[in-house]
ROGUKE-802950 format. One line per 4 residues: number of its first residue (from 1); their letters; for each residue x, y, z of N, C-alpha, C. Coordinates in nm, 3 decimals, always signed. Atoms other than C-alpha are relative to their C-alpha. Layout:
<recs>
NUM> a> X,Y,Z,X,Y,Z,X,Y,Z; ...
</recs>
This chain:
<recs>
1> mgtp> +0.087,-0.125,+0.003,-0.004,+0.002,-0.003,+0.088,+0.123,+0.000; -0.087,-0.114,-0.004,+0.295,+0.234,+0.046,+0.004,+0.061,+0.135; -0.013,-0.082,-0.121,+0.333,+0.508,+0.298,-0.140,+0.008,+0.076; +0.126,-0.009,-0.078,+0.082,+0.534,+0.587,-0.072,+0.140,-0.017
5> frvg> +0.046,-0.129,+0.024,+0.038,+0.907,+0.506,+0.011,+0.050,-0.139; -0.012,-0.047,+0.137,-0.040,+1.060,+0.172,-0.073,+0.139,-0.011; +0.053,-0.130,+0.019,-0.112,+1.413,+0.052,-0.042,+0.015,-0.142; +0.045,-0.029,+0.141,-0.311,+1.533,-0.248,-0.033,+0.148,-0.005
9> fgfd> +0.020,-0.145,+0.026,-0.354,+1.876,-0.400,-0.118,+0.010,-0.104; +0.097,-0.027,+0.097,-0.658,+2.009,-0.587,-0.016,+0.143,-0.033; +0.022,-0.134,+0.041,-0.744,+2.315,-0.788,-0.128,+0.002,-0.088; +0.117,-0.011,+0.089,-1.061,+2.434,-0.959,-0.023,+0.150,-0.024
13> ihrl> +0.038,-0.140,+0.043,-1.175,+2.753,-1.139,-0.122,-0.004,-0.076; +0.123,-0.020,+0.073,-1.510,+2.861,-1.272,-0.021,+0.140,-0.036; +0.037,-0.130,+0.051,-1.635,+3.151,-1.481,-0.127,+0.049,+0.091; +0.114,-0.052,-0.077,-1.876,+3.386,-1.282,-0.099,+0.059,-0.105
17> ipgd> +0.104,-0.057,+0.087,-2.208,+3.473,-1.447,-0.104,+0.057,+0.095; +0.112,-0.052,-0.085,-2.514,+3.672,-1.324,-0.084,-0.110,+0.062; +0.091,+0.103,-0.071,-2.720,+3.485,-1.066,-0.044,+0.069,+0.131; +0.052,-0.047,-0.133,-2.889,+3.512,-0.723,+0.082,-0.044,+0.117
21> fati> -0.085,+0.066,-0.109,-2.639,+3.301,-0.516,+0.112,-0.073,-0.066; -0.116,+0.081,+0.033,-2.314,+3.122,-0.533,+0.005,-0.119,+0.097; -0.014,+0.109,-0.095,-2.273,+2.775,-0.390,+0.144,-0.031,+0.012; -0.145,+0.016,-0.031,-1.936,+2.743,-0.217,+0.008,-0.075,+0.132
25> ggvq> -0.011,+0.089,-0.115,-1.847,+2.467,+0.030,-0.125,-0.057,+0.047; +0.133,+0.055,-0.038,-2.193,+2.332,+0.020,-0.099,+0.102,+0.057; +0.085,-0.105,-0.060,-2.346,+2.668,+0.130,-0.044,+0.094,-0.118; +0.045,-0.103,+0.104,-2.562,+2.901,-0.089,+0.019,+0.136,+0.067
29> ipsa> -0.031,-0.129,-0.051,-2.432,+3.245,-0.046,-0.066,+0.112,-0.090; +0.066,-0.106,+0.092,-2.637,+3.550,-0.167,+0.109,+0.073,-0.073; -0.103,-0.067,+0.081,-2.454,+3.702,-0.455,-0.055,+0.031,-0.136; +0.049,-0.033,+0.139,-2.520,+3.880,-0.787,+0.078,-0.073,-0.099
33> lmae> -0.078,+0.086,+0.099,-2.268,+3.646,-0.945,+0.003,-0.145,+0.059; -0.004,+0.135,-0.033,-2.266,+3.264,-0.946,+0.099,-0.067,-0.092; -0.098,+0.076,+0.074,-2.019,+3.010,-1.076,-0.081,-0.078,-0.108; +0.061,+0.078,+0.117,-2.101,+2.852,-1.423,+0.059,-0.142,-0.001
37> ghsd> -0.051,+0.142,+0.015,-2.073,+2.474,-1.456,-0.107,-0.099,-0.018; +0.094,+0.109,+0.026,-2.229,+2.143,-1.536,-0.080,-0.043,+0.122; +0.062,+0.031,-0.125,-2.304,+2.066,-1.171,-0.043,+0.132,+0.063; +0.030,-0.121,-0.068,-2.380,+2.324,-0.907,+0.130,+0.100,+0.001
41> advl> -0.119,-0.083,+0.017,-2.025,+2.462,-0.985,+0.062,+0.037,+0.130; -0.058,-0.029,-0.126,-1.910,+2.444,-0.623,+0.155,-0.005,-0.010; -0.143,-0.002,+0.025,-1.546,+2.543,-0.679,+0.079,-0.059,+0.116; -0.064,+0.047,-0.113,-1.443,+2.464,-0.324,-0.010,-0.154,+0.017
45> ihal> +0.012,+0.148,-0.014,-1.585,+2.106,-0.317,+0.068,-0.066,-0.119; -0.068,+0.060,+0.110,-1.444,+2.038,-0.669,+0.154,-0.007,+0.024; -0.144,+0.002,-0.034,-1.096,+2.136,-0.555,+0.029,-0.109,+0.103; -0.019,+0.094,-0.109,-1.139,+1.925,-0.243,-0.010,-0.140,-0.054
49> cdal> +0.013,+0.131,+0.061,-1.254,+1.622,-0.447,+0.124,-0.036,-0.062; -0.126,+0.026,+0.069,-0.941,+1.648,-0.662,+0.116,-0.026,+0.098; -0.106,+0.026,-0.099,-0.719,+1.672,-0.348,-0.010,-0.139,+0.057; +0.026,+0.132,-0.058,-0.880,+1.362,-0.197,+0.038,-0.109,-0.099
53> lgav> -0.025,+0.102,+0.104,-0.865,+1.167,-0.522,+0.152,-0.014,-0.032; -0.142,+0.005,+0.019,-0.503,+1.264,-0.578,+0.080,-0.064,+0.109; -0.072,+0.058,-0.117,-0.399,+1.164,-0.225,-0.002,-0.150,-0.006; +0.006,+0.141,+0.005,-0.508,+0.808,-0.295,+0.033,-0.060,-0.136
57> glqd> -0.045,+0.048,+0.126,-0.369,+0.794,-0.647,-0.107,-0.018,-0.111; +0.100,+0.023,+0.100,-0.695,+0.810,-0.839,-0.002,+0.128,-0.090; +0.011,-0.103,+0.094,-0.768,+1.022,-1.141,-0.103,+0.114,+0.046; +0.067,-0.113,-0.044,-0.942,+1.364,-1.116,-0.152,-0.011,-0.008
61> ighh> +0.144,-0.006,-0.005,-1.303,+1.460,-1.062,-0.061,-0.009,-0.130; +0.055,+0.004,+0.135,-1.362,+1.509,-1.431,-0.005,-0.145,-0.059; -0.005,+0.139,+0.048,-1.266,+1.147,-1.495,-0.112,-0.081,+0.062; +0.097,+0.072,-0.079,-1.507,+1.007,-1.227,-0.141,+0.062,-0.023
65> fpnt> +0.127,-0.062,+0.014,-1.784,+1.262,-1.287,+0.003,+0.094,-0.117; -0.025,-0.088,+0.118,-1.754,+1.394,-1.650,-0.115,+0.095,-0.027; +0.103,-0.093,+0.029,-1.936,+1.700,-1.760,-0.078,-0.037,-0.121; +0.083,+0.054,+0.116,-2.066,+1.502,-2.053,-0.114,-0.096,+0.044
69> desl> +0.097,+0.088,-0.055,-2.278,+1.287,-1.819,-0.120,+0.081,+0.035; +0.120,-0.080,-0.021,-2.628,+1.437,-1.834,-0.063,-0.027,+0.135; +0.067,+0.038,-0.132,-2.730,+1.252,-1.513,+0.063,+0.090,+0.102; -0.069,-0.082,-0.098,-2.489,+1.483,-1.330,-0.028,+0.153,-0.016
73> kgid> +0.021,-0.146,+0.033,-2.624,+1.815,-1.477,-0.085,+0.059,+0.126; +0.049,-0.072,-0.116,-2.701,+2.050,-1.181,+0.018,-0.078,+0.125; -0.011,+0.076,-0.119,-2.605,+1.795,-0.925,+0.067,+0.080,+0.113; -0.051,-0.059,-0.125,-2.530,+1.906,-0.565,+0.142,-0.065,+0.015
77> skil> -0.138,+0.053,-0.011,-2.150,+1.872,-0.539,+0.031,-0.080,+0.135; -0.018,+0.078,-0.115,-2.187,+1.736,-0.192,-0.023,-0.147,-0.026; +0.026,+0.143,+0.037,-2.316,+1.414,-0.350,+0.124,-0.050,-0.060; -0.123,+0.045,+0.061,-1.993,+1.399,-0.554,+0.104,-0.022,+0.112
81> lvkv> -0.096,+0.007,-0.105,-1.790,+1.460,-0.234,-0.031,-0.129,+0.086; +0.035,+0.130,-0.067,-1.974,+1.165,-0.058,+0.062,-0.110,-0.078; -0.059,+0.115,+0.081,-1.875,+0.943,-0.346,+0.149,-0.009,+0.006; -0.148,-0.006,-0.002,-1.517,+1.057,-0.340,+0.042,-0.052,+0.138
85> clmv> -0.038,+0.050,-0.140,-1.497,+0.991,+0.044,-0.021,-0.154,+0.000; +0.021,+0.142,+0.006,-1.638,+0.645,-0.022,+0.121,-0.067,-0.076; -0.118,+0.058,+0.080,-1.363,+0.581,-0.281,+0.126,-0.001,+0.084; -0.122,-0.015,-0.089,-1.098,+0.702,-0.033,-0.008,-0.111,+0.104
89> relq> +0.015,+0.099,-0.107,-1.234,+0.475,+0.238,+0.001,-0.148,-0.056; -0.009,+0.127,+0.058,-1.268,+0.179,+0.004,+0.147,-0.047,-0.021; -0.140,+0.024,+0.018,-0.895,+0.200,-0.053,+0.076,-0.003,+0.137; -0.051,+0.015,-0.132,-0.848,+0.173,+0.329,+0.080,+0.125,+0.050
93> yeig> -0.054,-0.119,-0.051,-0.762,+0.532,+0.386,-0.110,+0.083,+0.079; +0.091,-0.094,-0.073,-0.920,+0.783,+0.630,+0.056,+0.141,-0.025; -0.039,-0.135,+0.019,-0.915,+1.163,+0.605,+0.056,+0.053,+0.129; -0.062,-0.071,-0.118,-0.673,+1.334,+0.841,-0.044,+0.141,+0.017
97> nvdm> +0.053,-0.145,+0.001,-0.743,+1.694,+0.755,+0.009,+0.045,-0.148; +0.009,-0.067,+0.126,-0.813,+1.916,+0.461,+0.016,+0.148,+0.020; -0.012,-0.150,-0.013,-0.716,+2.283,+0.408,-0.025,+0.060,-0.141; +0.038,-0.054,+0.125,-0.859,+2.500,+0.133,+0.009,+0.151,+0.002
101> tvis> +0.003,-0.148,+0.022,-0.840,+2.858,-0.002,-0.091,+0.033,-0.116; +0.082,-0.055,+0.109,-1.109,+3.031,-0.207,+0.068,+0.131,-0.045; -0.063,-0.125,+0.052,-0.968,+3.310,-0.435,-0.116,+0.065,-0.084; +0.115,-0.068,+0.069,-1.245,+3.557,-0.530,-0.012,+0.147,+0.051
105> etpk> +0.033,-0.137,-0.040,-1.332,+3.927,-0.525,-0.132,-0.002,+0.053; +0.137,+0.012,-0.049,-1.692,+3.837,-0.487,-0.057,-0.137,-0.034; +0.059,-0.051,-0.128,-1.880,+3.686,-0.315,+0.109,-0.011,+0.104; -0.078,+0.007,-0.122,-1.712,+3.749,+0.020,-0.042,-0.124,+0.081
109> inpy> +0.042,+0.130,-0.078,-1.711,+3.409,+0.206,+0.028,+0.002,+0.150; -0.035,+0.006,-0.142,-1.566,+3.495,+0.546,-0.117,-0.017,+0.095; +0.116,+0.016,-0.095,-1.916,+3.529,+0.713,-0.060,-0.139,-0.011; +0.055,+0.134,+0.016,-2.000,+3.178,+0.582,+0.092,-0.119,+0.027
113> iaem> -0.101,+0.107,-0.021,-1.681,+2.982,+0.671,-0.043,-0.101,+0.099; +0.045,+0.088,-0.105,-1.821,+2.833,+0.993,-0.108,-0.097,-0.061; +0.107,+0.077,+0.064,-2.131,+2.715,+0.797,+0.052,-0.106,-0.095; -0.059,+0.090,+0.093,-1.913,+2.571,+0.523,+0.068,-0.117,+0.060
117> ktsl> -0.070,+0.105,-0.063,-1.700,+2.381,+0.763,-0.096,-0.110,+0.055; +0.102,+0.097,-0.054,-2.010,+2.227,+0.929,-0.060,-0.084,-0.115; +0.058,+0.069,+0.118,-2.160,+2.139,+0.586,+0.099,-0.109,-0.049; -0.099,+0.096,+0.051,-1.834,+1.974,+0.473,+0.030,-0.111,+0.098
121> antm> -0.024,+0.093,-0.103,-1.769,+1.798,+0.799,-0.107,-0.109,+0.005; +0.116,+0.090,+0.002,-2.118,+1.647,+0.792,+0.000,-0.086,-0.128; -0.004,+0.071,+0.124,-2.077,+1.545,+0.428,+0.111,-0.103,-0.009; -0.128,+0.086,+0.002,-1.731,+1.391,+0.476,+0.006,-0.103,+0.121
125> giet> -0.008,+0.078,-0.118,-1.798,+1.232,+0.817,+0.118,+0.017,+0.082; -0.114,-0.050,-0.082,-1.516,+1.426,+0.987,-0.036,+0.105,+0.090; +0.020,-0.103,-0.093,-1.486,+1.686,+1.255,+0.034,+0.140,-0.072; -0.028,-0.128,+0.059,-1.494,+2.058,+1.171,+0.148,+0.046,+0.030
129> sqig> -0.141,-0.034,-0.033,-1.153,+2.081,+1.346,+0.101,-0.055,-0.097; -0.080,+0.056,+0.102,-1.016,+1.876,+1.055,-0.007,+0.071,-0.128; +0.029,-0.077,+0.115,-1.116,+2.136,+0.803,+0.051,+0.149,+0.020; -0.039,-0.145,-0.003,-0.943,+2.469,+0.730,-0.056,+0.060,-0.133
133> ikat> +0.050,-0.074,+0.114,-1.106,+2.722,+0.492,+0.046,+0.145,+0.020; -0.050,-0.133,-0.003,-0.948,+3.055,+0.407,-0.049,+0.067,-0.123; +0.040,-0.086,+0.114,-1.044,+3.339,+0.171,+0.105,+0.104,-0.034; -0.088,-0.111,+0.035,-0.832,+3.572,-0.027,-0.054,+0.055,-0.134
137> tnek> +0.033,-0.060,+0.118,-0.871,+3.808,-0.320,+0.118,-0.022,-0.100; -0.105,+0.001,+0.099,-0.669,+3.836,-0.637,+0.055,+0.138,-0.020; -0.035,-0.139,+0.002,-0.600,+4.203,-0.560,-0.027,+0.066,-0.128; +0.049,-0.058,+0.122,-0.798,+4.303,-0.860,+0.073,-0.023,-0.124
141> lgai> -0.088,+0.041,+0.110,-0.555,+4.135,-1.089,-0.063,-0.114,-0.077; +0.048,+0.111,+0.084,-0.657,+3.914,-1.389,-0.148,-0.020,+0.005; +0.137,+0.026,+0.008,-0.986,+3.751,-1.454,-0.075,-0.012,+0.133; +0.052,+0.017,-0.128,-1.040,+3.660,-1.092,-0.016,+0.138,+0.064
145> gase> +0.004,-0.136,-0.060,-0.959,+4.013,-0.980,-0.103,+0.092,-0.061; +0.105,-0.080,+0.061,-1.206,+4.155,-1.235,-0.135,-0.068,+0.022; +0.117,+0.071,-0.038,-1.474,+3.922,-1.082,-0.063,-0.077,-0.120; +0.046,+0.089,+0.119,-1.495,+3.715,-1.406,+0.009,-0.149,+0.044
149> giaa> -0.009,+0.144,-0.046,-1.407,+3.395,-1.211,+0.024,-0.008,+0.147; -0.029,+0.037,-0.145,-1.356,+3.225,-0.886,+0.078,-0.135,+0.001; -0.082,+0.112,-0.006,-1.097,+2.967,-0.789,+0.020,-0.049,+0.139; -0.029,+0.062,-0.129,-1.002,+2.730,-0.507,+0.115,-0.090,-0.010
153> hava> -0.109,+0.092,-0.020,-0.701,+2.540,-0.390,-0.032,-0.090,+0.116; +0.025,+0.092,-0.121,-0.724,+2.237,-0.158,+0.112,-0.097,+0.015; -0.097,+0.105,-0.033,-0.478,+1.996,+0.009,-0.071,-0.087,+0.102; +0.062,+0.101,-0.087,-0.582,+1.681,+0.184,+0.105,-0.100,+0.045
157> lvyt> -0.085,+0.099,-0.058,-0.392,+1.446,+0.413,-0.089,-0.122,+0.032; +0.071,+0.123,-0.034,-0.512,+1.087,+0.429,+0.103,-0.099,+0.063; -0.085,+0.093,-0.063,-0.379,+0.799,+0.629,-0.063,-0.143,-0.004; +0.051,+0.134,+0.011,-0.408,+0.418,+0.621,-0.069,-0.034,+0.132
161> vtg> +0.077,+0.045,-0.119,-0.658,+0.260,+0.857,+0.034,-0.141,+0.029; -0.056,+0.138,-0.028,-0.491,-0.084,+0.830,+0.145,-0.005,-0.001; -0.141,+0.012,-0.005,-0.144,-0.200,+0.899,+0.062,-0.004,-0.140
</recs>
């Protein structure tokens, strides 16, 4: 099986379009802009899924849940995260901790971080203390700085649950 501890990294980016809310970290945040995507376009969960999949040596979220699959159109990304956590656990790993950063000018997520942590902890079957979520802007630079997009980075530590 290899080393008892493994780390994975994930990144996701979505275009922002007019809307009433943005779904980030499993939480609907009031916003004049929302992420565009095949699913609910939850940039934070998508980056997290990739980090978890990478930690256990599996292919990325697009491989497992392709945007060409019409059954996934508009799907709640928490459902994808549940499936990814099952894949991790089927390979005899458990989630140690995850740490994520959202990069966006808008919406501002700081008031929603505690709610996001609770949502993700409940979805993943871990404690909120195992989840870090931070927010930053792109200092008005590039497409993200112009509020044309939103991005997220995630890192996940997993460990073996068997000898």
